[in-house]
N, C-alpha and C positions, 0 to 999 in steps of 0.2 A: 500399145504402150502399157506398161504395167501401172497398176492404180496409183501406187505411192508416187511415181513420178508425175502422173497426171495431177494429182492432188497437190503436189508441191507448186506446180505451175499455176494451178488455180489459186492457191493461197498467196502467191506473190502478186496477184492482182488485186491487191487490197486497196488501191487507190481508184478504183473504178468509179466511185461515187462522184469524183470530181467532174466527171463528164456533164452533169446537169448544169454547170456554171455557165455554160455557153453552148451554142450550137457546133456542129462538127466543123463547119468552115472556119470558125474562129480558132479551134484547136489546131487545124492544119497550118495555120499562119504561125503557130508558136513552136514548130518542130525544130527550128534552128537553135543550137545550144547557145549561140552568142546573143540571140535576140532577148531583148528586155522589155518588159511591159510594165506600166504604172500599177502599183499596188492598189486594189479596190477592196470594197468590202464584199464578202460573198453574197450572192443574189439569193441563195437558197440555204436554209438551215440543214445542215448534214443529218439531224435527227429526224427531219421530216421526209427523208428519201428512203424508200422501201428497197429491199435488197433485190427485188425483181427488176425495179427501174434501173438500178446500178449495174446489174448483169446486162441488161439490154443496151444501155448507153456504151458499156465497156466493149461489148461485141461490135457495135457500130464504129467505135474509134479504132479498134484493131483493124476492121475492114478498110478503113481510110488510111492504113499504114502508120499509125502511131504506135510508139512503144510506150511501156509503163513509165519510163523515165520522162517522156514527153508529157504524159498525163499528170504526173506529179509536178513537174516544173510549171505547167500551166496553172495547176491549182494553187500553188504558192503565189504565183503572180497575180492571181484573182483575189487574194486576201485570206486564204485559208491557212490555219495554223497547224503546227505539228500536233497539237492536241485533237484538232479535228480529224487528222490522219489517223491517230491512235484509236479514236473512237470508232471510226468506220472499219478499222482493221480488226478489231475485236468482234464486231458484228458479222463480218465476212468470214472470219476463221470459224465461228460457230455455224454459219451457213454451210461452209465447206464440210464441216464434220457431219452435219445433218445430211447433206447430199451424198456423202460417203456411205452412211449407214443405209440410204435408200437405193444406192448404186447396184444393180443386179450383178455387174462385174465383180463388185467387191464381195458379194455373197458367194459367188462361183469361186473366187479366190480363197476365202476363208473356208469354203467347204472342202478344199483340198486336203487340209490336215485332218478334217473330220472323216473324210473318205479313206485316208490312210489308216487312221485308227479303226475304222470299221473293217477294213481289209484285214487288219492285224487280228481283231476280234473274231472274224470268220475263220482265219488260219488256226487261231487257238481253239475255237470250237470244233473244227474238223480233227485237229490233233487230240482233242479230249475224247472224241468217240473212239479213237484207236489206241488210246494210251491208258495205262493203268494209274497214271497220276492225274486222275480227273480232278481231284480236289485242288491239286497244285495249279492247274490251268485256270480253274475258276477264280482261284485267289489272285492270279497274276492279272486277270482282266480288270480287277478292280483298282489297279495301280498303273499310273502312266510313268514314263521316264522323267526323272527330275530335270527340270529345266525347260520342258516342253510348254508349260504354262505361260512362261515369259514370251514366247512368240505366237501364242494363241490369239484368238480374236479379242481385241481390246478396242475400247472407245477413244482411247488416247493414241496419238501418233508418236513416232520415235524418229523424228526428222531432224536434221542439223539446224541449229540457231543461226539465222542469217542476220540477226540484229546484235551481234557481239563485236567488240573491237577486233580489228584485223589481227590474226595470230602472227607473232614474230617470225615464225618459221614458215609461213605460207609461201609457197613457191608460185610465181605468176606464170600465166600462160595465155595463149590466144583466147579472146572474147572476155577476158577480165577487164574491168573498168576501173580506172584510177581517177580520183578527185583531187584536183590541185586547187588550193585556196591561198592566195597571196593577199597579205593584210599588212597593215602599217602605213608607210608613207605612199605606197602603191597598193591599190586594190584590184583584184582580178579573181575570177573563179571559172574554171572549165573543167569538163570531163573528157577523158580520153579512153578509147577502147583499144586494147592491144590487138593488132592486126594478125592475120595468119602467119605473117613472117616474123611475129614476135617483136614488133616495134610499136612505138606510140609517137604521134605527131602533135606538137602544140605550137600554137601561134603560127608564125612564118619560119620557124626553125627547123633545123634537119631532124629527121627521125632518130629516136633513141631506142636501142635494143635492150629489152628488159626480159625477154623470155628466159625462164629458168632462174631468175633472181628472186630473192626474198623482197619484202617491202623496204627493209632498210638499204639493201644494195641497190634497188631501183631508185629509191630516194636520192642517193648520192649522185647517180647518173643524171637524173632529171633536173636536180638543182644545179648541177654542173652546167647542162645545156641552158637552163633558164637564165644564167648569169650573162648569156649573150644578149638578153633583153633587159635584165635587171642586174647590173654589175655588182651591186653591193648586197645581193640577196643572201639572207642568213648569216651575214658577217657581223661581228660584235660592233654595236654602236650605229649600224647602218639605218636601222628604223624600218626596214622592209624584210618581212619574213614569209615563210610559206610552210605549209603542211600538205603532206600527200597521204591520202587515205585510200582504202579499197571501196569501191561502189559495188555495183552489180558483179557478181561472180560468175564464172564460166561454168558449164556443165562438163562432167567427165563420164566416161563409160568404163564401167567394171564388169567382169565376168565372174558369176558365181556357178561353180561346178562341183561335182561329187554328189554326196548324200544330202542334197538340199530339198526342201520341200517343193520350191519352185526354182529350179536352176535355170540360168539364162544370162543375157546381157542386160544390164540395167544403166540408165542415164540417171546420174545423181549430181548433187551439187559438188563443187570442188571442195567445199568445206566438210563434206561427209566423211564419217570415220567408218572403221570396219563394223562396228556394231549397228551403225545406221543401214549398212548394205545387207547384213544378216537379218535384220529385222524385216527389210523389204522382201527378202527371199523366203521368209517364213521360218528360217532357222533349219536346223538338221532334221531330216526325216526319221522314220522310225529305226533305220539302220545307221543314221549319221552319228558322228562322234561329237560330243560337247567339249571333249578335252584335247582334241587334236584337229585344229582348223589352221590352215596354212595360208598366209598372204605372199603371193609370188609377184615379183616385180622384176622385169627384165630377166626372166628365167631363173631368178634367184629367190629363195625363201627368205623373206625380210622378217617375218614374225610368225611364231606359232602361238595360237590363241587357245587359251584354257578358260572356257566360259564359267567354270566353277570358281575361279578366283573372283570373278565379278559378282556371281549369284550369291556366294557365301560370304565373302569378305568385302564386297563393294569395290574391288581393286580394278582401276581403269587402265592399268599400264598396257594391257593389250589393245586398247581402243586407239589405235594409231589412225592418222589421217590417211586417206587414199589418194592414189594419184591415178591420172589416165592410163588406161589399159591394165590396171592391176587385176589380178586373178585371186579370187578366194576359193580355196579347195577344202571341201568338208570331207575328210576321210571317214571310212567306216569304223565303228567302234570295234575294240578288241576285247574288252571284258566289261561285262555288265552283270550286276548282281541285284538281288531283291532283298529289301529290309522291310520287315513286317513286325507287328506286335506293338509292344509298349514303347513307342519311339515318338518323339514329337513330330516327325516328318517321315511317313513311310512311303515306299515307292521303289522304282528301279533306278539304280545309281550306276555311273560309269566309273570304273577304276583304271588308273594309269599304272604302268609297270612299277613295281617296288612299293605301291601303296598297301597298307595294312588294313585290317578290319577296323582299327581304331580310327584311321582317317575316314572311313566309310560312316562310322557312327557320328563323327563331327559333321559331315555333310548332311546327315539326317537330323541334325539340331541336338542329338543327344537323347538320353533316356527321358520317359515320361516319369511323373512322380510315383507311379505304381509299378514300375519295371522291377523285374527280378534281375539284378545285375551280376549275381555270382555265376551264371551260366547262361550261354546263348546256344541254342539248337541250329544246326544247319543241315541242308540237304544238298547233295553234290551228284552231278552226272559223271559217272565212271566210264562212259562210252559204251557200256552194255546195260547198265541199270542205274538205279538210284540208291545211294546209300545215305544214311543220316549219322550225324555225330554231335558232339557238344564240345564247347569251348569254355574254359573257366576264365575268370577276370584277368588272371596273370598272363594269358596267351593272347589277349586281344591285341596288343602292341606288336606282336610278332607274327600273327597268323595272316598269310597272303591269300586273298579270295581268288577263286577261279571263275571263268565265265560260266554263267548259269547258276551260280550258288544261290541259295535262298536261306536267308538268316531270319530267325524268329526269336524275338525277346518276349519271354513269358511274363505273365502277370503274377505278382506276389500272391500268396495265399490270403483268402479272405477271413482271416481269423486273427484274434488279438492274443498274443502268447502269454501276456502277464495279467489276465483278467480273472477276477472273482466276483460273484453276485451274491447279494444278500436280498431275500424276499420276505413278504409278510409284515408282521406287526413290529416294524421298526419306524423310527422318525423319517428316514430318508432311505428307502429301499432303492436298489439299482446296482449298476456295475461300478467296480472300484479296482485300482491297479494293485498288483501284488508287489509292493515294494518295502522299503525299510519301515514305513509306518503301518503297514498292513500285512503282517506276516502270520497272525494267528486269528483264531475265531473271535476272541474277545477284542482284539485290536480292530477287526472289522466291525464288530457291533458298535465300538466307541466311534469309528469313522462314519457310521450311519446315524450317529448322534443318539444312540441308546435305543432300548426297546420301548414299544408303546405301553400305555397303562393298562390295556386289556390283553397283553401278551400272555400266552400260556407258557409257564416256566417249567413244567415238568419234563418236557421233552422238546428238542429241537432236531432236525435232520440235515445232515451234510451229505450232498450228492458228490460223488467223486468217481471219475473215470478210472477203472482199473487197467491192468496191462492188456486185457483182452477186449472184445467189443462190448462187454457187459459194463454197467454203471452201478457202482455199489453205494451203500447207504451206511452212514455212521451216525448212530443215535447219541444225542448229547443230552445230559440232564442239566438244563439251562440254569436252574436255580443254584445247583452246586457249583457250576462253573462261575457264575457271576460272584459267588460268595467265596471264591478261591478254595472250595473244598476239594476239587479235583483239578488236576493240571491242564493248562491250556493246550489246545490242539493246533498244530501248525497247519497252515493252508498250502495247497498245491494249486498250480495254474488250472483254470476251469472249474473250481470248486463252486458249489451253489449252496448256500446256507438258507434253509426255510424255517422261519419262526411263526407259528400259527397264533391267532388270537383266540380268545375264549369262544367268541362267536363263530369262528370258523369250525370249531369242533362240535357244535350243536346244530340240530335241525332248525331251519328257519320256522319260527312260530308266528302265527298271525291271527287276527280276528276278522270276521266279515260282517259287515252291516249293510243291510239293504231295506228298500222301502222308501218312506217318506222322509228322507234326509237329503241334504243339498248335494253331498259328495259321497254317494255310496261306493263300496268297494272294500278291498283288504287293507289291513293296517297292522303294524308291527305290535307284537303282544309285549307288554311291560308288566312287571310284577305288581300286584295289587291294583292293577287298572279296573275302573268301575264303568258301568254303562254310561254314566254321565260323561265321563272322561271320553269315552269312544264317540258318543254323540257330538261332543264339542269338536273332536278331531274331524268328524264327518261334516262340520259346517253348521250343525243345528238342524231344526226341523224345516221341512218345506212347507208351502201353503197347503193346508188341509191335513197335515200330519198331527197326530193326536198323541199325547204324552202317556196315555194309559194303554193297557193290553199290549205292552212291548214284550215280544216273545223271544226267548233265548233257547237256542237249540245246542245241546252239548253231546259230544261223542262219549260212548261209554267205554271205559277201560277196564278196571277191576271191580268198580263199585256197581255190581249188578243186583244188589239186595232190593227186592220188592219189584223187579222188572219182570215182565213176561218173557219167555224164551224168544218170542218173535220181535221184541223191540230192543233196538240197539242205540237209541238215543234217548235223552231226557229232555222235557220241555219245561221251561220256567216262564212265568208271566209277572212282569214287574211294571210299576208306574213311575214315571219321571216326569216332574213338573216342567213347565215351559222354560223356567229359569235354571233348569238343569240341577235342581236340588233334590236329593233322594230322601225319603223318609228313613227312620231309624232302622226299620226292619230291612229295608232294601239296601241300606249301606253296608250291612253285613254280607250281602252277596257279592262274591269276587268272581270275576271272569277268568276262565281257563283258556289255554291255547286251543285254537280252532273253534271256539265258540262262533255260532252264527246268530246275529241279532237281527230281528225284523221289526220295524216300526210301521204300525198300521196308519191308514188314512181314515178320516172321518167318513162314516158310512153315508152321509148325506152330502158329502163334498163332491162337487162335480163341475167340470168346465162347461160354460155355456155352449149350447148347440145351436147353430145358425141354419136357417133355410133361406133360399132366395126365390122370390116370386117376380117374374118380369113379363112384359108384354101388355096386352089390353086388359089391365085391371085398373080399378080406380086408384089404389095406392101401391104401386109396385116398389120393391125394395127387399130388404133382409128382415127376417123375423126370428125371434128367439122361441125355441121349443120349451114350452112351460114344464112339461112333464114327459114321462116315458110312454104315454098312451095317446099322444096326438097322432092324428092321421092326416091324409091328404085333404079330405073333406073339410078339416078343421082350418085350412088356410084361407078358404074363400070368404068367411065372415071377417077375417083379419084384414084382408086386402080391400074390403069395401064392395066386394062384387065385381063382376065383369063389365066392360063397356059394351055399348050397343054393337060395335064392329068387331067384337071378339068372336073368334071361331073355335068354340069348345070342342068340336070334333077333330080339330087338328092340333089340340093342346099336346105338349110334349113334356115328359117327366124324365129328369136325369138323376142318376146316382152313380157317384165316383166317375162323373164325366162320361157315363155311358147311358144311352138312350134306353129307357124301360117302356116297352110297348104296352100302354094302358089306354082304356076307354074312359077318358075323364068325364065325358058326358054321362056315362053309366054310373060313375061314382058320385056325381053330383045329385043324380036322380035318386040313387038308391046307396047311401053310404054303408049299408051293411054287407055289401058284397066283398068277396075276398080281395079284389083288386085295390080296394081302399087300404093302402100300405100304411104301416107305421112310419113316421118320419124319423129320418136320421140326419146326424150333423152333416152339412155340406149338400143336401139335396136341393134340386133346382127345378121349378116349375115354370114353363113358358107357355103363354096363351097368345097365339099369333092372330093376325087379321085373317079374314077369309080370303083364300086364294081363288082366283078365277081362272086358273090355268091347269092343263093336264098335260103330262109328258109321255110320249110313246117312244120307246126305245127297244132295241134288240132286232129280232127277225122280221122287220117290216121293210118295205122298199124306201120309205121316206121318214126315217126317225125324226121327230119334231116335237115342238111344244104348241099346244093349241088351246083354244079357250074352252072353258067348261060349258057344256049345254045340257040341261036336265033331260031333254028330249032324246038325247044319244044313249043308246046302250053300248055294251062293250064292242059288239062287232062293228057298230057304226065308227066308233073311234079307230078301230083297226082299218076300216076303209078309208078314213081320212088320212091316215098314214101310208096309203099306198097298197094296203094288203100284205098278206104274208109272203115272205120269200120261200124259195124252194127248200131251204134248210131250216125253216121255222119249225119249232115243236109247239104245235097249237094246244095240245092237251096239257102242256106244262106252264102255260101262260099264268101270270100272277099280278096282282095289283098291290102296291105299297102305299099305305095311307099316311098322312102327315103326323099322326100320333104314334108312328113306329110299327103299327100292326101290318100284317100282310095276309091277303086272302088269294088262294090259287084256284085255279080252274078244276072242277070236280066232274066225274062221269059216272052215270048210272045206266047200265045196259048200253043202249045206243043213244042215250041222251047225255049231252054235256051241259053243265051249268057254269057260266061265266061270272066272275066276281063283279060287284057293283062298282062303277066308277064315281068318285066324289071329287069335289074341288080340292086341288093340290095333290091329287094322286099321281103316281108314277106306274104306267102300264109297262111291263116287261115281258117280251116274247123271247124265251131262250132259243138258241140255235143249236142244231146238231153239229157234232165235230166232223170236219172234212175227212173223208176217207182218202188215205194215201195209197194210190195204186202203184204197185211195184211192176215195172216193165218186165215181160218175160225175157229170160236170157236166151242166147242162141241154142243151148242144149236143150232147154224146155221146148222151144219151137220144134226142134228136130224130133224130140220125143213124141210130140202130139202128131206131127206129120206121120211118123212111123206107125203110130197107133191106128190112125185112120186108114193108112195103106194096108195094114194087116187085116183089118175088119173088111175092107172092101174085097180083098182076095178071098177071105173066108166066105162072104156072101155069094161071090160068083161061083165058088166051088159048090155051094149048096144048091144054087139055082141050076 
């Protein structure tokens, strides 16, 4: 069964939640249409019922032989309202949609169109390899046939609405259900299903034949028969009336053939229309027509469907109701063309006989805002090769497309035809239109709100494109033009007027200041600027800067009097007070462009230098270096000496966070040795506690940490670690001490001297690099065997 038919049946079971109101035996007792039950309050709130529970109860009721009508009637009798029914219906419709998305059969059906598209892409790719029109094939793969998206995969369904009033022209048939409601002086209600013979039976009256009748026609016959039981039914003033409506509708079978994505026979509702069935079948395939779809009934074509009327204009005149055994035939397309370029909707469109290019452009939504509408380029297959041509705007309404034509709407040029530009020293530089208000150079300057105060008036340049590829320049005396001494110059499209400022025509001049000022750097040169002005611009003096001995370095241009040949600068020394007031003599000194000013720092001004002493000393912490001659030994009196547990032999000295190997014990005992370094900012001295451990590592069998024993020498420590390994380099063994120093094993003749092991030391035995033995190849082995064989033969001959 097709998915849509199965989904429709699943959606019709929207009343399955009512099964929870009672057990199955109770429902079975309510299957008789005439049975009536007292109305009660529902025992379970519908909002508390899960969709899983409802589906399970529904399946059980169906297994017991109950219909959907029986389930609904029992629910109403148990006190449920129509609002309850509507609530659960919405929930189950959403559940149906979710199940459809997870249904593997649905994925398989939806992949049918995708597989068709993939086949088309493969065909075009193969053709591309054998065709000179490779660009055309690549472009066509980017577009799909207009209308195919409507039948593509969608989260929404396109099923007939079963909750609408009965259509007046609906034709009754077997399995349709009629609901008769009698009200007024007499009250009755019953449902009747049309039998396979086309009749309905009510009460104890004779059957009424209604097959093939509309609801209005059937209503007359049924009322006529009911008057045998209700003589005044529907008569004026009788007080007894009836209404006859359609209940559950029957299913019909339609056949979809031809160029459909999924041709076959489908079971749909009798309320289904042609568009419903086309949607179920997936619509036309890649060869199917969207403009020529026939509905055949009793071997006659009753309607020809043009889907473009619906897709373009929303016209539903072709969406007629289907009848049982109708055939929908999708013909192959006759003419398809491709529209690309600057259109609102590009793609492949189908043309009917007699339609023009103008009709095709309407289907594409028309031109985009940047389309060049005066000419359209096309490519046509002549049967032997391709030719290209153009169509102007007057031919569009009469040009008849042919199958395979490709029409391209170009984009307009990315230029502004009436644009002029003004640059430089004007109030509002930029682009302006060449119109009635801006036709000349002077009018353009006025449009830009005049020239700037620093504009250079002796000359302006007008760049103008000449007839060839060159750009010409027109020189203008701007001062005479503005004073009306020379005639104004008309502008042409694309002209560029450039007005320079005075500063634009001069080299950038600056002054440099460095040294003890807050913001050193380059500053713009102003006429008559003084050193005090420049220091003010630089933010003033920094801490430590002195206002005297300020040096000014000046380039030498032409004033070389009194200068040696090897000197190219002049040096001046000035004094500027802290309040930036110059003395009378220095006030006469004017700075010149490119002067370099250096502000000195006080010779005794210096940032404090800090050293850190940590570990086993009396007063650990940071200390200030008083002068530039303090050394490491000067730190010990400051820290109050070392504690008893201090281990001076293991003291470590760091500079710039790196360990400096020093013998601090020797420095304390003899401060005059070279190892007593001058202190620097950031130095750190660390005095540890005495360590009782020794580490043995490297080429020994048992690298480990062991306790220090004064009775042990170097060899005994090696023995404690298991002895040397085979790859140990005994003569390269060394000991690293806590203070950073390292002593290695030495050798004199046949005697080897090992370093002394002290507390906290690390004994390291280097290891030899393993030799990588390369296995002999087969050729090498054969060569060796051949050599030995030759030597053996030679020896035998000699003997």
